C-alpha positions as CSV (number, residue, x, y, z in Angstrom):
1,M,-6.0,4.1,-20.6
2,N,-8.2,6.0,-18.1
3,F,-8.2,9.5,-18.8
4,N,-10.4,11.2,-16.0
5,R,-8.8,13.7,-13.8
6,Q,-10.6,13.4,-11.1
7,C,-8.8,12.4,-7.6
8,P,-9.0,8.5,-7.3
9,I,-9.8,8.9,-3.7
10,C,-12.0,11.4,-3.3
11,K,-13.2,12.5,-6.9
12,S,-12.2,16.1,-6.6
13,T,-11.0,17.8,-9.7
14,Q,-9.1,20.3,-7.9
15,I,-6.0,19.0,-9.2
16,I,-2.6,20.6,-9.8
17,K,-0.2,19.0,-12.3
18,K,3.4,18.6,-9.8
19,K,5.6,17.2,-12.3
20,R,5.6,15.2,-15.9
21,Y,7.4,12.3,-17.2
22,T,8.0,10.8,-20.4
23,F,8.8,6.9,-20.4
24,V,10.9,5.4,-23.3
25,I,9.1,2.0,-24.2
26,P,11.6,-0.7,-24.2
27,K,11.7,-2.2,-27.9
28,N,11.7,-5.9,-26.1
29,S,8.7,-5.3,-24.2
30,L,6.2,-6.6,-26.4
31,K,3.5,-7.0,-23.7
32,I,3.9,-3.1,-23.0
33,T,3.6,-2.5,-26.7
34,E,0.7,-4.0,-27.1
35,V,-1.3,-1.7,-24.2
36,I,0.8,1.3,-25.4
37,K,1.4,1.8,-29.3
38,K,3.9,4.2,-29.1
39,E,7.9,5.0,-28.7
40,N,7.4,7.3,-25.9
41,F,4.7,7.5,-22.8
42,L,3.8,11.1,-21.7
43,F,2.5,10.8,-17.7
44,S,2.3,13.1,-14.7
45,V,2.3,13.0,-11.1
46,D,-1.4,14.7,-10.3
47,F,-2.0,16.6,-6.7
48,C,-5.6,16.9,-5.1
49,K,-6.1,20.2,-3.0
50,K,-9.0,19.1,-1.5
51,C,-7.5,15.6,-0.1
52,G,-3.8,15.7,-0.3
53,N,-3.4,12.7,-2.4
54,L,-0.2,12.7,-5.0
55,Y,-0.7,10.1,-7.9
56,L,0.2,9.3,-11.7
57,Y,-2.0,10.5,-14.2
58,P,-3.1,8.9,-16.7
59,R,-4.3,5.2,-15.0
60,F,-4.2,2.0,-17.0
61,T,-7.0,-0.2,-16.8
62,E,-7.5,-3.5,-15.0
63,E,-7.3,-5.2,-18.2
64,E,-4.4,-3.4,-19.6
65,Y,-2.4,-4.5,-16.2
66,S,-3.6,-8.0,-16.7
67,I,-1.7,-7.7,-20.1
68,I,1.1,-6.2,-18.6
69,F,1.8,-8.8,-16.1
70,S,0.6,-11.5,-17.7
71,S,3.3,-14.6,-16.9
72,K,3.3,-18.4,-17.5
73,N,5.8,-19.3,-15.4
74,K,4.6,-19.7,-11.6
75,P,6.0,-17.4,-9.2
76,Y,8.7,-18.3,-7.0
77,L,10.1,-16.6,-3.7
78,P,13.8,-17.8,-2.7
79,A,14.2,-18.9,0.9
80,S,15.9,-16.2,1.4
81,V,12.9,-14.0,1.5
82,L,11.3,-16.0,3.8
83,K,14.3,-15.3,6.5
84,Q,13.9,-11.4,5.8
85,T,10.5,-11.3,7.1
86,L,9.9,-13.5,9.6
87,G,11.0,-10.8,11.9
88,R,8.8,-8.3,10.5
89,A,6.1,-10.9,10.7
90,Y,6.4,-11.3,14.5
91,L,6.5,-7.6,15.1
92,N,4.0,-6.9,13.1
93,F,1.5,-9.8,14.8
94,N,2.6,-8.3,17.9
95,F,1.7,-4.7,16.8
96,L,-1.7,-5.6,15.3
97,I,-2.9,-8.6,17.8
98,Q,-3.4,-5.3,20.5
99,F,-5.9,-3.9,18.7
100,F,-8.1,-7.1,18.0
101,N,-10.3,-8.4,21.0
102,Y,-9.3,-12.4,20.8
103,N,-11.7,-15.1,21.9
104,S,-10.3,-18.2,22.2
105,K,-13.4,-19.7,21.6
106,I,-14.0,-18.8,18.0
107,L,-11.3,-18.7,15.3
108,P,-10.9,-15.2,13.9
109,K,-10.6,-15.3,10.4
110,V,-7.5,-13.3,8.7
111,L,-7.0,-12.6,5.1
112,D,-3.5,-10.9,4.0
113,Y,-4.8,-9.0,0.4
114,G,-1.5,-9.1,-1.9
115,G,0.3,-11.7,0.6
116,A,2.4,-13.6,-2.5
117,A,3.2,-16.6,-0.5
118,G,1.7,-15.7,2.9
119,Y,4.9,-15.4,5.0
120,M,3.5,-12.7,6.6
121,L,0.5,-14.9,8.0
122,I,3.3,-17.2,9.9
123,P,2.8,-16.1,13.2
124,F,-1.2,-16.4,12.9
125,L,-1.4,-19.8,11.7
126,K,-2.0,-21.5,15.3
127,K,-4.2,-18.9,16.7
128,C,-6.4,-17.8,13.5
129,D,-8.3,-19.3,10.3
130,C,-5.5,-17.3,7.4
131,Y,-6.6,-16.8,3.7
132,L,-5.3,-15.1,1.2
133,I,-5.5,-13.4,-2.2
134,D,-3.2,-12.3,-4.4
135,Y,-2.7,-11.7,-8.5
136,F,0.0,-14.4,-8.4
137,K,-0.9,-17.9,-7.2
138,Y,2.5,-18.7,-5.0
139,N,3.3,-22.0,-3.3
140,L,1.3,-21.1,-0.2
141,L,2.7,-22.4,3.6
142,K,0.5,-24.9,4.9
143,N,-3.0,-24.3,6.4
144,I,-3.2,-20.8,4.4
145,Q,-6.3,-20.9,1.9
146,Y,-5.7,-19.3,-1.2
147,L,-8.9,-17.3,-2.6
148,G,-8.0,-16.0,-5.6
149,R,-6.6,-12.8,-7.5
150,N,-9.5,-10.5,-6.2
151,L,-12.5,-10.4,-3.9
152,N,-14.7,-11.9,-6.5
153,N,-14.9,-15.2,-4.8
154,V,-15.1,-13.9,-1.4
155,I,-18.0,-10.9,-1.3
156,N,-21.3,-12.3,0.1
157,K,-19.1,-15.7,0.9
158,F,-16.5,-14.8,3.9
159,K,-16.7,-12.1,6.8
160,F,-12.5,-11.7,7.8
161,D,-11.9,-10.3,11.6
162,I,-8.6,-8.8,10.8
163,I,-7.4,-7.7,7.2
164,M,-3.6,-7.0,6.4
165,A,-2.4,-5.2,3.1
166,L,1.0,-4.5,3.7
167,R,2.3,-2.5,1.0
168,V,-0.2,-3.1,-1.3
169,F,-2.1,0.5,-1.9
170,E,0.5,2.2,-3.6
171,H,0.0,-0.1,-6.4
172,V,-3.7,-0.4,-6.7
173,N,-5.6,1.6,-9.7
174,D,-8.6,2.4,-7.1
175,P,-7.6,2.8,-4.0
176,L,-10.8,3.6,-3.0
177,N,-13.0,1.1,-3.9
178,L,-10.7,-1.4,-2.9
179,L,-10.6,-0.5,0.6
180,K,-14.5,-0.3,0.1
181,D,-14.8,-3.8,-1.1
182,L,-12.4,-5.1,1.9
183,T,-15.0,-3.2,4.4
184,Q,-18.0,-5.1,2.9
185,V,-16.1,-8.4,3.4
186,L,-14.7,-6.9,7.4
187,S,-16.8,-8.6,10.2
188,E,-18.9,-6.3,12.7
189,N,-15.9,-4.5,14.7
190,G,-13.2,-5.9,12.8
191,I,-10.0,-4.6,11.7
192,I,-8.1,-3.5,8.5
193,Y,-4.3,-3.0,8.7
194,V,-2.6,-0.9,5.8
195,Q,0.9,0.0,5.5
196,V,2.1,1.9,2.7
197,P,5.5,3.7,1.6
198,L,6.1,7.4,2.5
199,G,5.6,8.0,-1.2
200,C,4.6,12.2,-0.8
201,L,8.3,12.8,0.9
202,R,10.7,12.3,-2.5
203,E,10.0,9.0,-4.7
204,W,7.2,11.0,-6.9
205,K,10.3,13.0,-7.9
206,S,12.3,10.8,-9.4
207,L,9.9,7.7,-11.4
208,D,11.2,5.8,-14.2
209,T,8.3,3.8,-14.8
210,P,4.2,3.7,-14.7
211,F,4.1,0.5,-13.9
212,R,5.3,-0.2,-10.0
213,H,4.3,2.8,-7.8
214,I,1.2,5.0,-8.9
215,N,0.3,6.2,-5.2
216,F,1.9,8.9,-3.1
217,F,0.8,8.4,0.1
218,S,1.0,10.8,3.2
219,E,-0.8,10.3,6.0
220,Q,-3.6,13.0,5.1
221,S,-4.2,11.4,1.8
222,L,-4.7,7.8,3.3
223,Y,-6.6,9.2,6.5
224,N,-9.0,10.6,4.0
225,C,-9.3,7.1,2.1
226,F,-10.3,5.4,4.9
227,R,-12.7,8.4,6.3
228,I,-14.3,8.4,2.7
229,A,-14.7,4.3,3.0
230,S,-17.0,4.6,6.5
231,L,-13.7,3.5,8.5
232,D,-13.1,4.6,12.1
233,I,-9.4,5.5,12.4
234,I,-7.7,4.2,16.0
235,Y,-4.0,4.4,14.6
236,L,-2.1,6.3,11.8
237,K,1.5,7.2,12.3
238,T,4.6,7.3,9.9
239,K,7.4,4.8,11.0
240,Y,10.8,3.9,9.9
241,H,10.9,0.1,8.8
242,K,14.4,-1.3,8.7
243,I,13.6,-5.1,9.3
244,G,13.0,-7.1,6.4
245,G,13.8,-6.2,2.7
246,N,12.8,-2.4,1.5
247,P,13.8,-0.5,4.7
248,G,12.5,2.9,5.0
249,W,9.4,5.4,6.0
250,K,6.1,3.8,5.7
251,I,2.5,4.7,7.1
252,D,0.7,2.5,9.2
253,I,-2.6,3.0,9.3
254,I,-5.6,0.8,11.0
255,G,-9.1,1.3,10.6
256,I,-12.0,-0.4,12.4
257,K,-15.9,-1.5,11.0
258,S,-18.4,-0.5,13.9
259,R,-22.1,0.4,13.8
260,E,-21.6,1.7,17.8
261,S,-20.7,5.5,18.5
262,R,-16.9,4.7,19.8
263,K,-15.0,7.0,22.1
264,H,-11.7,6.9,20.2
265,K,-8.5,8.8,21.0
266,K,-8.8,11.3,18.2
267,I,-6.3,11.1,15.7
268,R,-4.5,13.8,14.1
269,F,-2.2,13.4,10.5
270,Y,0.4,15.1,9.1
271,T,-0.8,17.1,5.8
272,T,1.0,16.0,2.7
273,A,2.7,19.7,2.8
274,Q,3.6,18.9,6.3
275,Q,5.2,15.7,5.4
276,Q,7.5,17.2,2.7
277,N,8.8,19.4,4.9
278,L,9.8,17.2,7.6
279,K,12.8,16.1,5.3
280,Y,15.7,16.3,7.8
281,I,13.3,14.0,9.8
282,Y,12.9,12.0,7.6
283,Y,16.2,12.0,5.6
284,L,18.2,11.3,9.1
285,P,18.3,7.3,9.2
286,Y,19.8,7.3,5.7
287,F,22.4,9.7,6.8
288,I,23.2,7.7,9.7
289,R,23.3,4.4,7.7
290,N,25.7,6.1,5.4
291,K,27.3,8.1,7.9
292,K,27.0,11.7,6.3
293,F,26.5,13.9,9.0
294,K,28.1,17.2,7.5
295,L,25.3,19.9,6.9
296,K,26.4,20.6,3.3
297,E,26.2,16.7,2.4
298,I,22.4,16.9,3.9
299,K,21.6,19.6,2.0
300,K,22.5,18.7,-1.7
301,I,20.9,15.3,-0.7
302,I,17.4,16.6,0.2
303,K,18.1,18.9,-2.7
304,L,18.2,16.3,-5.5
305,G,15.4,14.5,-3.9
306,R,17.1,11.2,-3.3
């Protein structure tokens, strides 16, 4: 267990404890009790005043995570997941390719970090060399090369033109170091695309486990993570994603690795506080979907943080 109180992004010690939690260890969870030898586990959501980062504290070590999530069963994704993902994959491809200068003479190398069975790579298969890294090894689609559980076998061997890490960084123990490692395997003028949930809005207020999402990003904290990792940011926006599984507000950010001075459009971001104060905007899709337009109901849901 890591009890270092520093912010995992900017390493600041200007930390505020926002909310405390008690996690009751299930009696039949042998892997968890092997790591946490207690009946109850105390944790909190901390806020970094310097970079706007909201995150879970304390942090488990990589060794502890490997024990908790170890499995003898081969991971499997049903066909229904492919059906849900395919529309999102093509939208993602059409969005991303506009930021990359495609050269038909040289096949770009694309890496999906944390890409499970590789469904998000389907639109890239005919135009790119496709690679995937994931903690679990799934039955991958043809022409996708599995590179292992992490970047250990990749650094100094591969350079990628496009790297995707979609809905991964909210799970990551050390988001800054992961982003630096991904930047290390990014080719010159290559782009990296990260997508995370808008966790700073309400998710951090109602946690039931310390093992799922451990980072609760805002545009501000994600922007700072990219800048500290020496990436130029060419796109940053919070959008509502409704295609595929798990609809909701997500933050999309694209960074580029370049030694040359570039005149990019200046990227502005919402601070963590600003995004938390834009509740009426961010909750609107929920109200429309559930046909709750009464002001009394809207205020009630916002107050509960649901």
